[in-house]
DRENTI-82518 format. One line per field, with one value per residue: x, y, z of N, C-alpha, C in turn; residue number from 1; residue in three letters; chain. Coordinates in Angstrom, 3 decimals. Layout:
N
n.px [X	...]
n.py [Y	...]
n.pz [Z	...]
ca.px [X	...]
ca.py [Y	...]
ca.pz [Z	...]
c.px [X	...]
c.py [Y	...]
c.pz [Z	...]
pos [NUM	...]
code [ALA	...]
unit [A	...]
***
This chain:
141
n.px [-28.767	-31.755	-33.297	-35.744	-38.571	-40.542	-41.780	-44.385	-47.738	-48.087	-47.569	-44.781	-43.423	-44.701	-43.896	-41.181	-41.324	-42.093	-39.857	-37.988	-38.904	-38.736	-36.410	-33.132	-30.918	-28.808	-30.493	-30.855	-32.801	-33.585	-35.311	-35.921	-37.355	-39.425	-40.693	-43.012	-45.900	-45.166	-42.352	-41.971	-42.998	-41.166	-38.806	-39.465	-39.346	-36.693	-35.304	-32.795	-33.450	-33.535	-34.527	-34.311	-35.422	-35.003	-34.262	-36.308	-35.166	-32.383	-29.780	-27.433	-26.838	-28.202	-26.814	-24.357	-25.293	-26.350	-23.950	-22.523	-24.170	-23.930	-21.207	-21.123	-22.618	-21.272	-22.129	-22.806	-24.548	-26.940	-30.254	-32.560	-35.819	-37.703	-36.828	-36.769	-35.649	-33.848	-33.065	-31.771	-29.569	-28.246	-27.587	-25.699	-23.676	-23.050	-22.090	-19.750	-18.307	-18.280	-17.178	-17.281	-19.784	-22.847	-25.504	-28.987	-31.899	-35.220	-38.165	-40.847	-42.735	-43.579	-41.375	-39.791	-41.595	-43.324	-41.831	-41.919	-41.432	-40.291	-37.854	-37.039	-37.440	-35.571	-33.185	-33.399	-33.192	-30.630	-29.099	-29.718	-28.482	-25.825	-25.489	-25.810	-23.524	-21.593	-22.131	-21.549	-18.799	-18.003	-18.645	-17.038	-14.474]
n.py [33.778	32.259	30.866	28.483	26.573	25.146	24.820	25.136	26.510	29.522	32.292	33.045	31.580	32.601	35.270	34.860	34.005	36.419	37.978	36.645	37.343	40.170	41.172	42.495	41.200	38.261	35.643	32.690	29.937	27.863	25.127	23.544	21.203	20.356	20.609	22.140	23.811	26.531	26.460	24.765	26.379	28.513	27.159	26.353	28.796	29.199	29.969	29.558	26.904	24.796	21.781	20.154	18.013	17.257	15.435	15.460	14.900	14.965	17.226	16.956	16.056	18.037	20.348	20.029	19.996	22.592	24.039	23.172	24.252	26.978	27.346	26.631	28.682	30.915	32.316	35.194	36.384	35.325	34.579	33.956	32.883	31.697	30.851	28.479	26.011	24.039	25.243	27.411	26.192	25.317	27.768	28.701	26.824	27.374	29.980	29.560	28.123	29.819	32.550	35.190	35.619	37.399	37.415	37.349	37.427	36.978	37.199	36.109	34.629	33.965	32.330	32.112	32.717	30.601	28.452	28.357	27.485	25.048	22.350	22.713	25.433	26.433	25.518	26.933	29.620	29.553	29.008	31.306	33.294	32.478	32.961	35.730	36.499	35.604	37.296	39.782	39.494	39.350	41.926	43.502	42.901]
n.pz [154.332	155.100	157.835	158.539	159.754	158.294	154.947	154.245	153.735	155.356	157.621	158.019	156.048	153.797	153.961	153.431	150.783	149.606	150.229	148.657	146.146	145.969	147.132	146.678	147.432	147.556	148.319	150.272	151.154	153.822	154.953	157.834	158.850	157.029	153.646	151.442	150.001	149.589	149.648	147.443	145.384	145.439	144.763	142.162	140.914	140.719	142.967	145.458	147.425	150.192	151.639	154.554	155.955	158.631	161.647	164.567	166.916	167.001	166.220	164.897	162.190	160.754	161.497	160.146	157.511	157.248	157.568	155.296	153.269	153.821	153.273	150.563	149.371	150.170	152.528	154.433	156.113	158.415	158.976	161.393	161.563	163.199	165.745	167.259	169.648	168.608	166.232	167.291	168.546	166.275	165.144	167.038	166.616	163.898	164.161	165.558	163.673	161.464	162.125	161.198	160.218	160.234	162.509	162.696	164.567	164.336	166.119	165.195	166.294	169.715	170.963	173.249	175.320	174.876	175.695	178.450	181.937	182.356	181.876	179.208	178.879	180.687	179.497	177.095	177.947	179.020	176.726	175.304	176.859	176.525	173.777	173.716	175.098	173.270	171.130	172.269	172.659	169.989	169.019	170.597	169.919]
ca.px [-29.425	-32.943	-33.601	-37.149	-38.913	-41.385	-42.057	-45.817	-48.443	-48.138	-47.097	-43.338	-43.060	-45.203	-42.960	-39.962	-41.608	-42.066	-38.444	-37.310	-39.354	-38.472	-35.105	-32.027	-29.839	-28.767	-31.089	-30.929	-33.814	-33.422	-36.419	-35.306	-38.085	-40.219	-40.985	-44.429	-46.306	-44.394	-40.991	-42.043	-43.182	-39.896	-37.882	-39.876	-38.931	-35.238	-34.731	-32.097	-34.245	-33.100	-35.402	-33.415	-36.146	-34.188	-34.841	-36.723	-34.479	-30.949	-29.449	-26.068	-26.799	-28.662	-25.723	-23.403	-25.946	-26.356	-22.582	-22.215	-24.924	-23.285	-19.935	-21.411	-23.149	-20.487	-23.093	-22.224	-25.633	-27.868	-31.465	-33.436	-37.174	-38.626	-36.279	-36.954	-34.431	-32.904	-32.534	-30.864	-28.336	-27.586	-26.997	-24.475	-22.696	-22.618	-21.311	-18.409	-17.636	-18.163	-17.234	-17.534	-21.195	-23.756	-26.679	-30.183	-32.971	-36.546	-39.112	-42.186	-43.585	-42.995	-40.840	-39.318	-42.782	-43.900	-41.013	-42.348	-40.421	-39.788	-36.444	-36.762	-37.342	-34.287	-32.153	-33.526	-32.645	-29.183	-28.549	-29.873	-27.407	-24.575	-25.385	-25.589	-22.110	-20.838	-22.322	-20.796	-17.386	-17.810	-18.695	-15.970	-13.174]
ca.py [32.500	32.347	29.606	28.307	25.196	24.497	25.589	25.075	27.782	30.179	33.671	33.206	31.064	33.566	36.393	34.444	34.035	37.819	38.385	36.080	38.048	41.607	41.540	42.573	40.384	36.861	34.915	31.229	29.570	26.498	24.676	22.523	19.948	19.904	21.564	22.458	24.527	27.768	26.042	24.251	27.529	29.240	26.311	26.421	30.109	29.234	30.465	28.484	26.380	23.504	21.160	19.203	16.873	16.921	14.735	16.319	14.445	15.254	18.271	16.719	16.040	19.341	21.315	19.868	20.398	24.064	24.499	22.925	25.225	28.280	27.377	26.575	29.967	32.009	33.043	36.102	36.798	34.234	35.123	32.961	33.436	31.045	30.863	27.256	25.653	23.346	26.255	28.216	25.410	25.339	29.106	28.739	26.005	28.108	31.148	29.074	27.679	30.958	33.655	36.492	35.711	38.221	36.639	38.119	36.569	37.587	36.381	36.271	33.992	34.139	31.023	32.168	32.587	29.273	27.471	28.246	27.400	23.677	22.155	23.320	26.872	26.681	25.347	28.034	30.841	29.357	29.180	32.713	34.021	32.110	33.655	37.145	36.636	35.449	38.511	40.847	39.267	39.677	43.379	44.146	42.576]
ca.pz [154.515	155.935	158.529	158.891	160.098	157.297	153.737	153.953	153.735	156.661	157.611	157.866	154.725	152.817	154.037	152.724	149.347	149.209	150.282	147.483	144.942	145.917	147.678	145.734	147.980	147.131	149.433	150.279	152.133	154.324	155.775	158.676	159.033	155.882	152.591	151.334	148.787	149.402	149.281	146.071	144.489	145.378	143.984	140.748	140.402	140.652	144.219	146.178	148.533	150.704	152.629	155.204	156.544	159.805	162.794	165.675	168.124	166.958	165.248	164.415	160.727	160.270	161.682	159.054	156.266	157.238	157.342	153.885	152.469	154.053	152.544	149.124	148.913	150.788	153.357	155.419	157.004	158.717	159.593	162.006	161.568	164.132	167.089	168.046	170.371	167.728	165.322	168.096	168.694	164.973	165.030	167.855	165.892	162.703	164.575	165.902	162.445	160.553	163.089	160.572	159.817	161.043	162.900	163.035	165.055	164.403	166.864	164.636	167.299	171.042	171.340	174.630	176.153	174.687	176.388	179.843	182.985	182.475	181.528	177.903	179.105	181.343	178.465	176.148	178.539	179.140	175.371	174.948	177.540	175.877	172.498	173.988	175.429	172.025	170.328	172.928	172.343	168.577	168.824	171.365	169.316]
c.px [-30.575	-33.253	-35.079	-37.423	-39.620	-41.627	-43.500	-46.449	-48.546	-47.492	-45.620	-42.878	-43.519	-44.317	-41.679	-40.163	-41.550	-40.639	-37.728	-37.696	-38.797	-37.095	-34.054	-30.833	-29.899	-29.219	-31.074	-31.887	-33.649	-34.579	-35.956	-36.047	-38.838	-40.379	-42.463	-44.681	-45.496	-42.959	-40.961	-42.166	-41.872	-38.867	-38.175	-39.473	-37.414	-34.559	-33.988	-32.875	-33.715	-34.108	-34.598	-34.110	-35.409	-34.987	-35.239	-35.953	-32.997	-30.673	-28.080	-25.978	-27.182	-27.568	-24.745	-24.006	-26.005	-24.960	-22.188	-22.911	-24.294	-21.992	-20.159	-21.826	-22.405	-21.377	-22.361	-23.272	-26.590	-29.040	-32.312	-34.826	-38.061	-38.111	-36.532	-35.600	-33.405	-32.268	-31.493	-29.524	-27.546	-26.919	-25.694	-23.346	-22.145	-21.752	-19.891	-17.622	-17.393	-18.242	-17.524	-18.998	-21.976	-25.022	-27.810	-31.263	-34.260	-37.440	-40.509	-43.205	-42.864	-42.475	-40.367	-40.499	-43.395	-43.116	-41.406	-41.187	-39.891	-38.340	-36.103	-36.610	-36.015	-33.153	-32.183	-32.870	-31.126	-28.511	-28.636	-28.778	-26.053	-24.419	-25.165	-24.133	-21.244	-20.934	-21.571	-19.310	-17.087	-17.756	-17.560	-14.606	-13.003]
c.py [32.693	30.964	29.578	26.840	24.476	25.418	25.521	26.443	28.308	31.546	33.820	32.712	32.024	34.810	36.062	34.458	35.477	38.373	37.894	36.810	39.464	42.030	41.554	41.739	38.977	36.006	33.417	30.878	28.108	26.195	23.433	21.187	19.448	21.023	21.890	23.322	25.800	27.436	25.537	25.391	28.306	28.467	26.408	27.747	30.262	29.788	29.310	28.094	25.001	23.034	20.031	17.954	16.344	16.152	15.745	15.978	14.774	16.296	18.064	16.788	17.410	20.399	21.247	20.298	21.923	24.605	24.318	23.937	26.614	28.395	27.403	27.941	31.170	32.927	33.925	36.659	35.621	34.836	33.964	33.576	32.843	30.974	29.616	26.837	24.971	24.330	27.118	27.496	25.396	26.697	29.213	27.974	26.778	29.310	30.736	28.704	28.817	32.222	35.020	36.678	36.591	37.400	37.595	37.140	37.371	36.659	36.703	35.637	34.143	32.793	31.014	32.006	31.203	28.197	27.306	28.120	25.993	23.576	22.746	24.831	27.248	26.566	26.501	29.298	30.743	29.574	30.634	33.563	33.744	32.870	35.146	37.397	36.531	36.725	39.683	40.733	39.680	41.187	44.105	43.921	43.220]
c.pz [155.488	156.501	158.905	159.178	158.963	156.112	153.317	154.036	155.155	156.554	157.334	156.490	153.619	152.794	153.271	151.216	148.836	149.234	149.029	146.195	144.845	146.432	146.574	146.212	147.406	148.316	149.193	151.403	152.516	155.268	156.523	158.653	157.811	154.865	152.608	150.111	148.545	148.992	147.839	145.061	144.328	144.555	142.493	140.110	140.367	141.887	144.891	147.448	148.898	151.745	153.256	155.731	157.771	160.853	163.861	166.954	168.157	165.883	164.600	162.888	160.157	160.409	160.517	157.724	156.152	156.935	155.879	152.971	152.600	153.265	151.035	148.586	149.494	151.644	154.362	156.390	157.167	159.487	160.099	162.121	162.655	165.562	167.907	168.627	169.466	166.749	166.046	168.285	167.383	164.745	165.818	167.174	164.689	163.067	164.966	164.648	161.456	161.416	162.479	160.166	160.786	161.284	163.263	163.455	165.139	165.197	166.361	165.575	168.633	171.546	172.785	175.581	176.066	175.432	177.849	180.806	183.185	182.036	180.170	178.040	179.735	180.332	177.470	176.703	178.707	177.772	174.927	175.597	176.900	174.560	172.699	174.338	174.182	171.191	170.938	172.598	170.920	168.376	169.551	170.737	167.966]
pos [1	2	3	4	5	6	7	8	9	10	11	12	13	14	15	16	17	18	19	20	21	22	23	24	25	26	27	28	29	30	31	32	33	34	35	36	37	38	39	40	41	42	43	44	45	46	47	48	49	50	51	52	53	54	55	56	57	58	59	60	61	62	63	64	65	66	67	68	69	70	71	72	73	74	75	76	77	78	79	80	81	82	83	84	85	86	87	88	89	90	91	92	93	94	95	96	97	98	99	100	101	102	103	104	105	106	107	108	109	110	111	112	113	114	115	116	117	118	119	120	121	122	123	124	125	126	127	128	129	130	131	132	133	134	135	136	137	138	139	140	141]
code [UNK	UNK	UNK	UNK	UNK	UNK	UNK	UNK	UNK	UNK	UNK	UNK	UNK	UNK	UNK	UNK	UNK	UNK	UNK	UNK	UNK	UNK	UNK	UNK	UNK	UNK	UNK	UNK	UNK	UNK	UNK	UNK	UNK	UNK	UNK	UNK	UNK	UNK	UNK	UNK	UNK	UNK	UNK	UNK	UNK	UNK	UNK	UNK	UNK	UNK	UNK	UNK	UNK	UNK	UNK	UNK	UNK	UNK	UNK	UNK	UNK	UNK	UNK	UNK	UNK	UNK	UNK	UNK	UNK	UNK	UNK	UNK	UNK	UNK	UNK	UNK	UNK	UNK	UNK	UNK	UNK	UNK	UNK	UNK	UNK	UNK	UNK	UNK	UNK	UNK	UNK	UNK	UNK	UNK	UNK	UNK	UNK	UNK	UNK	UNK	UNK	UNK	UNK	UNK	UNK	UNK	UNK	UNK	UNK	UNK	UNK	UNK	UNK	UNK	UNK	UNK	UNK	UNK	UNK	UNK	UNK	UNK	UNK	UNK	UNK	UNK	UNK	UNK	UNK	UNK	UNK	UNK	UNK	UNK	UNK	UNK	UNK	UNK	UNK	UNK	UNK]
unit [A	A	A	A	A	A	A	A	A	A	A	A	A	A	A	A	A	A	A	A	A	A	A	A	A	A	A	A	A	A	A	A	A	A	A	A	A	A	A	A	A	A	A	A	A	A	A	A	A	A	A	A	A	A	A	A	A	A	A	A	A	A	A	A	A	A	A	A	A	A	A	A	A	A	A	A	A	A	A	A	A	A	A	A	A	A	A	A	A	A	A	A	A	A	A	A	A	A	A	A	A	A	A	A	A	A	A	A	A	A	A	A	A	A	A	A	A	A	A	A	A	A	A	A	A	A	A	A	A	A	A	A	A	A	A	A	A	A	A	A	A]
***
């Protein structure tokens, strides 16, 4: 399962389109906030694409939608392409619900640097430490 924010024209969405064309794996693409031309093109080619149109203020509904998609497609690998804070919270939720899932986080953009030192930056770093602890526990057990 590939997690992204938008399915519009851009580098990460274009990369996903190429992954969907050339990968031999069974890929599922989920766009958290909006679809767009790349998501539409992938859908038209029969690729499993979900556009959640999630709220920017609460991730409660999106968490459940991601979990339902993971269960429907028997997802065992989750790839985060953007690393935004809400996506990160969803990853933590999914890891608790599907402990056997492998999580990969690509930082195509420097989200940690973009967060700065304000309260969002502090929350981001706290969540990052929490996830590192979860991953350590997973590999040690």
